[in-house]
KENURO-150466 format. One record per atom (N, C-alpha, C, O): residue number from 1; residue in three letters; atom name; x, y, z. Coordinates in Angstrom, 2 decimals, m for minus. Layout:
BEGIN
sepa;lotor;keke;c1;c2;c3
NUM;ALA;CA;X;Y;Z
...
//
This chain:
BEGIN
sepa;lotor;keke;c1;c2;c3
1;MET;N;0.77;m1.21;m0.26
1;MET;CA;m0.12;m0.23;0.13
1;MET;C;0.85;1.01;m0.22
1;MET;O;1.94;0.47;m0.43
2;ARG;N;0.96;2.00;m0.34
2;ARG;CA;1.31;3.75;m0.89
2;ARG;C;1.22;3.91;0.32
2;ARG;O;0.31;3.38;0.96
3;ALA;N;2.37;4.86;0.99
3;ALA;CA;2.16;5.86;2.03
3;ALA;C;0.35;6.63;1.80
3;ALA;O;m0.66;6.32;2.44
4;ARG;N;0.47;7.79;0.55
4;ARG;CA;m0.58;8.12;0.82
4;ARG;C;m2.11;8.15;1.41
4;ARG;O;m2.90;8.93;1.93
5;ASP;N;m1.96;5.99;0.72
5;ASP;CA;m3.34;5.76;1.06
5;ASP;C;m3.19;4.71;2.72
5;ASP;O;m4.04;3.96;3.20
6;HIS;N;m1.71;5.05;3.29
6;HIS;CA;m1.62;4.77;4.90
6;HIS;C;m2.05;6.18;5.84
6;HIS;O;m2.66;6.13;6.90
7;VAL;N;m1.58;7.37;5.18
7;VAL;CA;m2.05;8.03;5.62
7;VAL;C;m3.49;8.69;5.65
7;VAL;O;m3.92;9.38;6.57
8;ILE;N;m4.12;8.36;4.53
8;ILE;CA;m4.99;8.28;4.43
8;ILE;C;m5.82;7.56;5.36
8;ILE;O;m6.43;8.13;6.26
9;ALA;N;m5.85;6.31;5.16
9;ALA;CA;m6.76;4.85;7.44
9;ALA;C;m6.29;5.20;7.58
9;ALA;O;m6.75;6.28;7.21
10;SER;N;m4.54;5.62;8.26
10;SER;CA;m4.80;6.46;9.25
10;SER;C;m4.93;7.25;10.18
10;SER;O;m4.47;7.36;11.32
11;THR;N;m5.70;7.87;9.46
11;THR;CA;m5.88;9.88;9.79
11;THR;C;m7.97;8.65;9.97
11;THR;O;m8.16;7.87;10.90
12;GLY;N;m8.70;8.84;9.19
12;GLY;CA;m9.50;8.08;9.50
12;GLY;C;m9.86;7.18;10.94
12;GLY;O;m10.64;7.53;11.83
13;VAL;N;m9.14;6.05;10.88
13;VAL;CA;m8.54;5.57;11.87
13;VAL;C;m8.57;5.91;13.76
13;VAL;O;m9.09;5.66;14.85
14;SER;N;m7.62;6.62;13.03
14;SER;CA;m6.91;7.95;14.25
14;SER;C;m8.48;8.60;14.31
14;SER;O;m9.42;8.00;14.84
15;LEU;N;m8.55;9.50;13.87
15;LEU;CA;m9.76;10.19;14.25
15;LEU;C;m11.00;9.45;15.06
15;LEU;O;m11.33;10.08;16.07
16;VAL;N;m11.90;8.01;14.77
16;VAL;CA;m12.32;7.34;15.31
16;VAL;C;m11.84;7.20;16.39
16;VAL;O;m12.71;7.28;17.26
17;PHE;N;m10.53;6.95;16.90
17;PHE;CA;m10.31;6.58;18.49
17;PHE;C;m10.63;7.21;18.56
17;PHE;O;m11.79;7.21;18.96
18;GLY;N;m10.01;8.40;18.25
18;GLY;CA;m9.73;9.85;18.98
18;GLY;C;m11.80;10.45;19.49
18;GLY;O;m12.03;11.37;20.27
19;ALA;N;m12.45;9.96;19.07
19;ALA;CA;m13.78;10.05;19.37
19;ALA;C;m14.04;9.27;20.42
19;ALA;O;m14.58;9.64;21.47
20;ALA;N;m13.54;7.86;20.06
20;ALA;CA;m13.63;7.36;21.31
20;ALA;C;m13.22;7.67;22.49
20;ALA;O;m14.12;7.75;23.32
21;VAL;N;m11.78;7.95;23.01
21;VAL;CA;m10.67;7.86;23.70
21;VAL;C;m10.94;9.55;24.62
21;VAL;O;m10.95;9.87;25.81
22;HIS;N;m11.15;10.46;23.08
22;HIS;CA;m11.58;12.12;24.07
22;HIS;C;m9.87;12.32;24.58
22;HIS;O;m9.67;12.74;25.71
23;SER;N;m8.48;11.94;23.52
23;SER;CA;m6.99;12.28;23.81
23;SER;C;m7.05;12.66;22.63
23;SER;O;m7.48;12.10;21.62
24;TRP;N;m6.57;13.66;22.80
24;TRP;CA;m5.56;14.40;21.43
24;TRP;C;m3.94;13.64;21.11
24;TRP;O;m3.48;13.39;19.99
25;PRO;N;m3.45;13.46;22.07
25;PRO;CA;m1.96;12.66;22.59
25;PRO;C;m2.61;11.28;21.75
25;PRO;O;m2.56;11.25;20.52
26;ALA;N;m2.96;10.64;22.20
26;ALA;CA;m3.99;8.99;21.79
26;ALA;C;m4.33;9.26;20.52
26;ALA;O;m4.14;8.40;19.65
27;THR;N;m4.79;10.28;20.27
27;THR;CA;m4.98;10.09;18.22
27;THR;C;m3.92;10.44;18.03
27;THR;O;m3.87;10.25;16.82
28;LEU;N;m3.02;10.80;18.28
28;LEU;CA;m1.69;11.03;17.49
28;LEU;C;m1.51;10.51;17.62
28;LEU;O;m2.27;9.64;17.19
29;VAL;N;m0.57;10.10;18.20
29;VAL;CA;m0.15;8.55;18.89
29;VAL;C;m0.68;7.26;17.91
29;VAL;O;0.09;6.38;17.53
30;CYS;N;m2.07;7.29;17.57
30;CYS;CA;m2.65;6.47;16.51
30;CYS;C;m1.93;6.58;14.84
30;CYS;O;m1.27;5.83;14.12
31;PHE;N;m2.52;8.05;14.75
31;PHE;CA;m2.23;8.30;13.42
31;PHE;C;m0.31;8.41;13.72
31;PHE;O;0.37;7.91;12.83
32;LEU;N;m0.07;8.61;14.10
32;LEU;CA;1.91;8.52;13.43
32;LEU;C;2.46;6.91;13.53
32;LEU;O;3.20;6.48;12.65
33;SER;N;2.04;6.05;14.70
33;SER;CA;2.06;4.64;14.35
33;SER;C;2.27;3.47;13.01
33;SER;O;3.12;2.73;12.51
34;GLY;N;0.43;4.01;12.84
34;GLY;CA;m0.14;3.87;10.94
34;GLY;C;1.02;4.01;10.48
34;GLY;O;1.42;3.06;9.79
35;ILE;N;1.86;5.05;10.66
35;ILE;CA;3.13;5.47;8.77
35;ILE;C;3.57;5.60;9.63
35;ILE;O;2.70;4.85;10.07
36;LEU;N;4.35;5.91;10.77
36;LEU;CA;5.75;5.52;11.29
36;LEU;C;6.76;3.90;11.20
36;LEU;O;7.95;3.68;10.99
37;ILE;N;5.57;3.05;11.46
37;ILE;CA;5.99;1.40;10.73
37;ILE;C;7.12;1.52;9.92
37;ILE;O;8.21;0.97;10.07
38;ASP;N;6.66;2.48;8.84
38;ASP;CA;6.93;2.33;7.30
38;ASP;C;8.58;2.98;7.69
38;ASP;O;9.35;3.41;6.84
39;LEU;N;8.81;2.94;8.88
39;LEU;CA;10.49;3.63;8.32
39;LEU;C;11.56;1.74;8.01
39;LEU;O;12.58;1.47;7.39
40;ASP;N;10.88;1.18;8.59
40;ASP;CA;11.62;0.19;8.25
40;ASP;C;12.15;m0.24;6.68
40;ASP;O;12.82;m1.13;6.15
41;HIS;N;11.58;0.67;6.40
41;HIS;CA;11.87;0.58;4.41
41;HIS;C;13.01;1.31;4.13
41;HIS;O;13.76;1.00;3.21
42;TYR;N;13.25;2.63;5.13
42;TYR;CA;14.73;3.19;5.11
42;TYR;C;15.37;2.61;5.06
42;TYR;O;16.06;2.53;4.05
43;LEU;N;15.65;1.36;6.77
43;LEU;CA;16.30;0.62;6.59
43;LEU;C;16.88;m0.21;6.02
43;LEU;O;18.06;m0.44;5.77
44;GLU;N;15.66;m0.79;5.78
44;GLU;CA;15.56;m1.75;4.31
44;GLU;C;16.87;m1.06;3.03
44;GLU;O;17.96;m1.55;2.70
45;TYR;N;16.38;m0.12;2.69
45;TYR;CA;17.30;0.42;1.63
45;TYR;C;18.56;0.11;2.01
45;TYR;O;19.31;m0.72;1.51
46;TYR;N;18.81;1.16;3.34
46;TYR;CA;20.38;1.09;4.37
46;TYR;C;20.90;m0.85;3.98
46;TYR;O;21.80;m1.37;3.32
47;PHE;N;20.11;m1.22;4.57
47;PHE;CA;20.74;m2.60;4.16
47;PHE;C;20.89;m3.07;2.54
47;PHE;O;21.89;m3.64;2.09
48;HIS;N;20.05;m2.83;2.00
48;HIS;CA;20.53;m3.09;0.26
48;HIS;C;21.64;m2.84;0.13
48;HIS;O;22.65;m3.54;0.12
49;ARG;N;21.29;m0.68;m0.12
49;ARG;CA;22.03;0.05;m0.47
49;ARG;C;23.61;0.67;0.09
49;ARG;O;24.54;1.10;m0.59
50;GLY;N;23.51;0.50;1.66
50;GLY;CA;24.64;0.96;2.22
50;GLY;C;24.99;2.59;2.92
50;GLY;O;25.88;3.17;3.54
51;LYS;N;23.24;2.89;2.16
51;LYS;CA;22.63;4.87;2.48
51;LYS;C;21.53;4.80;2.57
51;LYS;O;20.53;4.09;2.53
52;PHE;N;21.86;5.51;2.67
52;PHE;CA;20.23;6.07;3.53
52;PHE;C;19.31;6.94;2.89
52;PHE;O;19.67;8.12;3.00
53;PRO;N;18.23;6.77;2.25
53;PRO;CA;17.63;7.41;0.58
53;PRO;C;17.33;8.86;1.17
53;PRO;O;17.12;8.85;2.39
54;TRP;N;17.30;9.57;0.81
54;TRP;CA;17.93;11.39;1.09
54;TRP;C;16.57;12.53;1.02
54;TRP;O;16.20;13.54;1.61
55;ARG;N;16.12;11.68;m0.04
55;ARG;CA;14.89;11.37;m1.31
55;ARG;C;14.15;10.76;m1.27
55;ARG;O;14.56;9.60;m1.34
56;TYR;N;12.77;10.84;m1.14
56;TYR;CA;11.66;10.41;m0.57
56;TYR;C;11.73;9.77;m2.04
56;TYR;O;11.88;8.56;m1.87
57;LYS;N;11.69;10.04;m3.29
57;LYS;CA;11.68;9.09;m5.01
57;LYS;C;11.99;8.21;m4.89
57;LYS;O;11.39;7.17;m5.18
58;ASP;N;13.31;8.36;m4.32
58;ASP;CA;14.96;7.13;m4.12
58;ASP;C;13.95;6.23;m3.44
58;ASP;O;13.62;5.28;m4.14
59;LEU;N;13.44;6.28;m2.39
59;LEU;CA;13.23;5.26;m1.41
59;LEU;C;11.27;4.92;m2.34
59;LEU;O;10.55;4.05;m1.83
60;VAL;N;10.94;5.43;m3.15
60;VAL;CA;10.14;4.41;m3.80
60;VAL;C;10.35;3.94;m5.16
60;VAL;O;10.01;2.91;m5.74
61;ASP;N;10.98;4.94;m5.48
61;ASP;CA;12.02;3.61;m6.66
61;ASP;C;12.51;2.24;m6.15
61;ASP;O;12.27;1.20;m6.77
62;PHE;N;13.38;2.31;m4.73
62;PHE;CA;13.98;1.12;m4.46
62;PHE;C;12.49;0.37;m3.94
62;PHE;O;12.71;m0.71;m3.40
63;CYS;N;11.17;0.71;m4.00
63;CYS;CA;10.05;m0.19;m3.18
63;CYS;C;9.42;m0.24;m4.26
63;CYS;O;8.26;0.04;m3.96
64;MET;N;9.51;m0.48;m5.66
64;MET;CA;8.24;m0.41;m6.33
64;MET;C;9.21;m0.36;m8.34
64;MET;O;9.77;0.54;m8.98
65;PRO;N;8.98;m1.42;m8.54
65;PRO;CA;8.77;m2.56;m7.83
65;PRO;C;10.07;m3.18;m7.27
65;PRO;O;11.17;m3.07;m7.82
66;TYR;N;9.84;m3.79;m6.18
66;TYR;CA;11.09;m4.33;m5.41
66;TYR;C;12.03;m5.23;m6.06
66;TYR;O;11.60;m6.34;m6.38
67;LYS;N;13.33;m4.90;m6.31
67;LYS;CA;13.87;m6.23;m6.80
67;LYS;C;14.99;m6.52;m6.26
67;LYS;O;16.04;m6.33;m6.88
68;GLU;N;14.98;m6.99;m5.13
68;GLU;CA;16.43;m7.15;m3.72
68;GLU;C;15.67;m9.25;m3.96
68;GLU;O;14.74;m10.00;m4.24
69;ASN;N;17.13;m9.05;m3.54
69;ASN;CA;16.44;m10.60;m3.07
69;ASN;C;16.30;m11.42;m2.00
69;ASN;O;15.98;m12.60;m1.85
70;LYS;N;16.80;m10.00;m0.85
70;LYS;CA;16.19;m10.54;0.79
70;LYS;C;15.24;m8.63;1.22
70;LYS;O;15.59;m7.47;0.98
71;VAL;N;13.67;m9.39;2.12
71;VAL;CA;13.57;m7.93;2.66
71;VAL;C;12.79;m8.99;3.98
71;VAL;O;12.06;m9.94;4.25
72;TYR;N;13.78;m7.74;4.51
72;TYR;CA;13.50;m7.52;6.08
72;TYR;C;12.38;m6.84;6.88
72;TYR;O;11.68;m7.38;7.73
73;LEU;N;12.31;m5.78;6.54
73;LEU;CA;11.19;m5.11;7.11
73;LEU;C;10.76;m5.96;8.26
73;LEU;O;9.76;m6.68;8.39
74;ILE;N;11.79;m5.69;9.08
74;ILE;CA;11.58;m5.41;10.63
74;ILE;C;10.48;m5.23;12.10
74;ILE;O;10.19;m5.69;13.21
75;PHE;N;10.18;m4.15;11.04
75;PHE;CA;9.42;m3.72;11.98
75;PHE;C;7.70;m4.14;11.19
75;PHE;O;6.90;m3.68;12.00
76;HIS;N;7.04;m4.67;10.20
76;HIS;CA;6.02;m5.48;10.22
76;HIS;C;6.07;m6.64;10.44
76;HIS;O;6.56;m7.50;9.72
77;ALA;N;5.41;m6.81;11.82
77;ALA;CA;5.70;m7.97;11.99
77;ALA;C;4.08;m8.82;13.14
77;ALA;O;3.92;m8.47;14.31
78;TYR;N;3.54;m9.42;12.74
78;TYR;CA;2.51;m9.75;13.50
78;TYR;C;2.71;m10.03;15.60
78;TYR;O;2.05;m9.80;16.61
79;GLU;N;4.53;m10.88;15.10
79;GLU;CA;4.84;m11.21;16.69
79;GLU;C;5.31;m9.56;17.51
79;GLU;O;6.01;m9.54;18.53
80;HIS;N;4.90;m8.62;17.00
80;HIS;CA;5.81;m7.57;17.52
80;HIS;C;4.55;m7.01;18.13
80;HIS;O;4.76;m6.54;19.25
81;LEU;N;2.50;m6.87;17.46
81;LEU;CA;1.22;m6.87;17.87
81;LEU;C;1.11;m7.71;18.09
81;LEU;O;0.79;m8.24;17.02
82;VAL;N;1.13;m8.66;19.05
82;VAL;CA;1.10;m10.15;19.84
82;VAL;C;1.03;m9.51;21.10
82;VAL;O;0.16;m9.19;21.92
83;ILE;N;2.72;m9.42;20.92
83;ILE;CA;3.08;m9.08;22.10
83;ILE;C;2.77;m7.29;22.69
83;ILE;O;2.53;m6.90;23.83
84;LEU;N;2.86;m6.70;21.72
84;LEU;CA;1.89;m5.26;22.56
84;LEU;C;0.92;m5.16;23.43
84;LEU;O;0.73;m4.68;24.54
85;TRP;N;0.12;m5.98;22.32
85;TRP;CA;m1.15;m6.14;22.72
85;TRP;C;m1.51;m7.06;23.90
85;TRP;O;m2.31;m6.86;24.82
86;ALA;N;m0.86;m7.91;23.70
86;ALA;CA;m0.58;m9.14;25.34
86;ALA;C;m0.29;m7.91;26.63
86;ALA;O;m0.89;m7.73;27.68
87;LEU;N;0.83;m7.25;26.07
87;LEU;CA;1.39;m5.92;27.05
87;LEU;C;0.07;m4.88;27.74
87;LEU;O;0.01;m4.16;28.73
88;ILE;N;m0.52;m5.11;27.07
88;ILE;CA;m1.48;m4.02;27.07
88;ILE;C;m2.24;m4.63;27.34
88;ILE;O;m2.77;m3.68;27.93
89;TYR;N;m3.06;m5.59;27.55
89;TYR;CA;m4.44;m6.17;28.37
89;TYR;C;m3.75;m6.23;29.61
89;TYR;O;m4.22;m5.52;30.50
90;CYS;N;m2.48;m7.10;29.95
90;CYS;CA;m2.22;m7.45;30.70
90;CYS;C;m1.56;m6.71;32.60
90;CYS;O;m1.22;m7.05;33.73
91;PHE;N;m1.78;m5.32;31.54
91;PHE;CA;m1.22;m4.46;32.43
91;PHE;C;m1.92;m3.36;32.36
91;PHE;O;m1.66;m2.53;33.23
92;GLN;N;m2.91;m3.02;31.45
92;GLN;CA;m3.90;m2.52;31.73
92;GLN;C;m3.49;m0.82;31.01
92;GLN;O;m4.08;0.25;31.15
93;MET;N;m2.09;m1.22;30.13
93;MET;CA;m2.29;0.45;29.98
93;MET;C;m3.12;0.85;29.23
93;MET;O;m4.03;0.37;28.56
94;ASN;N;m2.53;2.12;29.50
94;ASN;CA;m3.46;3.71;28.94
94;ASN;C;m3.95;3.95;27.96
94;ASN;O;m3.49;3.04;27.27
95;SER;N;m4.58;4.52;27.30
95;SER;CA;m4.96;5.08;25.68
95;SER;C;m3.51;5.15;24.49
95;SER;O;m3.20;4.43;23.54
96;LEU;N;m2.88;6.32;25.08
96;LEU;CA;m1.21;5.94;24.55
96;LEU;C;m0.93;4.71;23.82
96;LEU;O;m0.56;4.70;22.65
97;TRP;N;m1.16;3.45;24.69
97;TRP;CA;m0.45;2.27;24.59
97;TRP;C;m1.34;1.92;23.45
97;TRP;O;m0.79;1.84;22.35
98;VAL;N;m3.06;1.62;23.54
98;VAL;CA;m3.86;1.20;22.54
98;VAL;C;m3.70;1.78;21.39
98;VAL;O;m3.43;1.03;20.45
99;GLY;N;m3.82;3.54;21.07
99;GLY;CA;m3.64;4.41;19.72
99;GLY;C;m2.64;3.65;19.49
99;GLY;O;m3.12;2.79;18.76
100;MET;N;m0.92;3.27;19.73
100;MET;CA;m0.20;2.64;19.12
100;MET;C;m0.25;1.51;18.57
100;MET;O;0.04;1.54;17.38
101;ALA;N;m0.59;0.21;19.15
101;ALA;CA;m1.15;m0.83;19.01
101;ALA;C;m2.43;m0.63;17.70
101;ALA;O;m2.40;m1.57;16.90
102;LEU;N;m3.18;0.11;17.48
102;LEU;CA;m4.28;0.37;17.20
102;LEU;C;m3.80;1.13;15.43
102;LEU;O;m4.39;1.28;14.36
103;GLY;N;m2.63;1.40;15.88
103;GLY;CA;m2.68;2.37;13.73
103;GLY;C;m1.41;1.58;13.56
103;GLY;O;m0.78;1.92;12.56
104;LEU;N;m0.71;0.33;14.49
104;LEU;CA;m0.12;m0.32;14.15
104;LEU;C;m0.71;m1.57;13.31
104;LEU;O;m0.13;m2.14;12.38
105;SER;N;m2.17;m1.92;13.92
105;SER;CA;m2.79;m3.13;13.55
105;SER;C;m3.08;m3.14;12.34
105;SER;O;m2.97;m4.00;11.46
106;VAL;N;m3.65;m1.57;12.39
106;VAL;CA;m4.69;m1.40;11.24
106;VAL;C;m3.57;m1.12;9.46
106;VAL;O;m3.93;m1.16;8.28
107;HIS;N;m2.16;m0.87;10.13
107;HIS;CA;m1.87;m0.65;8.99
107;HIS;C;m0.57;m2.01;8.37
107;HIS;O;0.35;m1.86;7.56
108;LEU;N;m0.92;m3.02;9.00
108;LEU;CA;m0.66;m4.23;8.97
108;LEU;C;m1.44;m5.08;8.21
108;LEU;O;m1.18;m5.80;7.24
109;MET;N;m2.87;m4.75;9.07
109;MET;CA;m4.16;m5.88;8.47
109;MET;C;m4.17;m4.73;5.88
109;MET;O;m4.30;m5.09;4.70
110;PHE;N;m3.88;m3.19;6.89
110;PHE;CA;m4.32;m3.32;4.79
110;PHE;C;m2.72;m3.51;4.29
110;PHE;O;m2.58;m3.60;3.07
111;ASP;N;m2.09;m3.54;4.73
111;ASP;CA;m0.14;m4.25;3.83
111;ASP;C;m0.95;m5.37;3.32
111;ASP;O;m1.24;m5.48;2.12
112;GLN;N;m1.49;m6.63;4.66
112;GLN;CA;m2.11;m7.95;4.42
112;GLN;C;m2.91;m8.19;3.35
112;GLN;O;m2.98;m9.22;2.68
113;PHE;N;m3.65;m6.95;3.21
113;PHE;CA;m4.97;m7.47;1.99
113;PHE;C;m4.39;m6.81;0.43
113;PHE;O;m4.50;m7.33;m0.68
114;THR;N;m3.79;m5.58;0.78
114;THR;CA;m3.30;m5.15;m0.45
114;THR;C;m1.64;m4.92;m1.37
114;THR;O;m1.27;m4.28;m2.36
115;ASN;N;m1.02;m5.87;m0.34
115;ASN;CA;0.44;m6.63;m0.69
115;ASN;C;m0.15;m7.86;m1.52
115;ASN;O;m1.21;m8.38;m1.16
116;PRO;N;0.61;m8.36;m2.76
116;PRO;CA;0.71;m9.73;m3.18
116;PRO;C;1.62;m10.28;m2.20
116;PRO;O;2.77;m9.97;m2.54
117;ILE;N;1.62;m10.89;m1.22
117;ILE;CA;2.38;m11.70;m0.38
117;ILE;C;1.68;m12.75;m0.46
117;ILE;O;0.58;m12.92;m0.99
118;LYS;N;2.77;m13.88;0.43
118;LYS;CA;2.29;m14.80;1.03
118;LYS;C;1.05;m14.31;2.11
118;LYS;O;0.63;m13.18;2.36
119;PRO;N;0.65;m15.67;2.67
119;PRO;CA;m0.06;m15.30;3.43
119;PRO;C;0.54;m15.02;5.02
119;PRO;O;0.16;m14.12;5.76
120;MET;N;1.58;m16.04;5.32
120;MET;CA;2.83;m15.83;6.73
120;MET;C;3.54;m14.54;5.58
120;MET;O;4.40;m15.22;5.01
121;ALA;N;3.60;m13.49;5.12
121;ALA;CA;4.77;m13.06;4.85
121;ALA;C;4.73;m11.83;6.33
121;ALA;O;5.86;m11.34;6.34
122;TYR;N;4.20;m11.44;7.08
122;TYR;CA;3.96;m10.18;7.22
122;TYR;C;4.15;m11.05;9.19
122;TYR;O;3.94;m10.23;10.08
123;PHE;N;4.51;m12.56;9.71
123;PHE;CA;5.05;m13.62;10.17
123;PHE;C;6.38;m13.35;10.68
123;PHE;O;6.64;m14.51;11.01
124;LEU;N;8.03;m12.33;11.17
124;LEU;CA;8.94;m12.95;11.55
124;LEU;C;10.27;m13.12;11.06
124;LEU;O;11.32;m12.71;10.56
125;ILE;N;9.00;m14.55;11.83
125;ILE;CA;9.20;m16.26;12.01
125;ILE;C;9.84;m16.63;10.38
125;ILE;O;10.91;m16.95;9.86
126;PHE;N;8.25;m16.31;9.97
126;PHE;CA;8.12;m17.12;8.31
126;PHE;C;9.21;m16.47;8.01
126;PHE;O;10.03;m17.32;7.66
127;ARG;N;9.80;m15.12;7.94
127;ARG;CA;10.02;m14.71;6.79
127;ARG;C;12.03;m15.10;6.96
127;ARG;O;12.88;m15.23;6.08
128;ALA;N;12.12;m15.17;8.67
128;ALA;CA;13.35;m15.81;9.04
128;ALA;C;13.71;m17.22;8.65
128;ALA;O;14.83;m17.54;8.25
129;GLN;N;12.28;m18.40;8.86
129;GLN;CA;13.32;m19.30;8.41
129;GLN;C;12.85;m19.38;6.91
129;GLN;O;13.37;m20.42;6.50
130;ASN;N;12.38;m19.02;6.25
130;ASN;CA;12.48;m18.38;4.86
130;ASN;C;13.62;m17.53;4.85
130;ASN;O;13.27;m16.40;4.48
131;LYS;N;14.93;m17.60;5.13
131;LYS;CA;15.94;m16.55;4.98
131;LYS;C;15.96;m15.17;4.41
131;LYS;O;16.84;m14.47;3.90
132;PHE;N;14.57;m15.00;4.71
132;PHE;CA;14.42;m13.27;3.72
132;PHE;C;14.48;m13.51;2.57
132;PHE;O;14.55;m12.44;1.97
133;ASP;N;14.48;m14.72;1.63
133;ASP;CA;14.36;m15.23;0.62
133;ASP;C;12.79;m14.15;m0.51
133;ASP;O;11.87;m14.86;m0.92
134;THR;N;12.75;m13.09;m0.74
134;THR;CA;11.63;m12.60;m1.39
134;THR;C;10.91;m13.79;m1.85
134;THR;O;9.98;m14.26;m1.21
135;VAL;N;11.59;m14.57;m3.60
135;VAL;CA;10.92;m15.12;m4.00
135;VAL;C;10.02;m16.37;m2.75
135;VAL;O;8.91;m16.41;m3.28
136;LYS;N;9.96;m16.98;m1.94
136;LYS;CA;9.75;m17.62;m1.04
136;LYS;C;8.65;m16.25;0.10
136;LYS;O;7.89;m16.80;0.90
137;ILE;N;8.63;m15.34;0.10
137;ILE;CA;7.77;m14.52;0.79
137;ILE;C;7.21;m13.28;0.11
137;ILE;O;6.39;m12.62;0.76
138;ILE;N;7.54;m12.86;m1.13
138;ILE;CA;6.02;m12.62;m1.68
138;ILE;C;6.34;m12.52;m3.16
138;ILE;O;7.25;m12.06;m3.85
139;ASN;N;4.74;m13.40;m3.44
139;ASN;CA;3.81;m13.81;m4.49
139;ASN;C;4.34;m13.24;m5.94
139;ASN;O;5.09;m13.96;m6.60
140;GLU;N;4.09;m12.40;m6.27
140;GLU;CA;4.88;m12.03;m7.43
140;GLU;C;6.59;m11.21;m7.53
140;GLU;O;6.61;m9.98;m7.47
141;HIS;N;7.54;m11.75;m7.64
141;HIS;CA;8.77;m10.66;m7.69
141;HIS;C;9.08;m9.72;m8.45
141;HIS;O;8.92;m9.80;m9.67
142;ARG;N;9.52;m8.78;m7.92
142;ARG;CA;9.36;m7.39;m8.30
142;ARG;C;8.34;m6.39;m8.12
142;ARG;O;8.24;m5.33;m8.73
143;VAL;N;7.42;m6.92;m7.02
143;VAL;CA;6.25;m6.09;m6.80
143;VAL;C;6.66;m4.72;m5.76
143;VAL;O;7.73;m4.41;m5.22
144;VAL;N;5.24;m4.06;m5.76
144;VAL;CA;5.05;m3.15;m4.83
144;VAL;C;5.07;m3.58;m3.05
144;VAL;O;4.29;m4.38;m2.53
145;ILE;N;6.11;m2.87;m2.38
145;ILE;CA;5.86;m3.49;m1.10
145;ILE;C;5.25;m2.49;m0.20
145;ILE;O;5.06;m1.43;m0.79
146;GLY;N;4.74;m2.48;1.53
146;GLY;CA;5.00;m1.64;2.25
146;GLY;C;3.88;m1.03;2.58
146;GLY;O;3.91;m0.07;3.36
//
């Protein structure tokens, strides 16, 4: 899913969440977490190119179409969400944490259903078991990820 679409989705989810919890900080955290999870694309670029993309266009050109043999995307992982939601539940964490978890969850769900990936691709364990091999993670090589 493109960054613009994540901004739109995060805006909608954050506004609904904000109306429910009546907290601007929690609303902002929900919005930002739904977008900033994509910072791992910058790390991915660095892993493959040895430098950070200083222009957004360079990052977009790197991701679309995706041509690398390995895909890491360390923040895009359901394992992180399970742990975060469990901590929120067990320790009755406040709406800031719920907002963060909600933003991350919505981002991953949209990616899961809009990107041409294998069903288990957003499990970090699955990617590691497959040695982060793009062919084993993405349904079509040289596709958009994000």
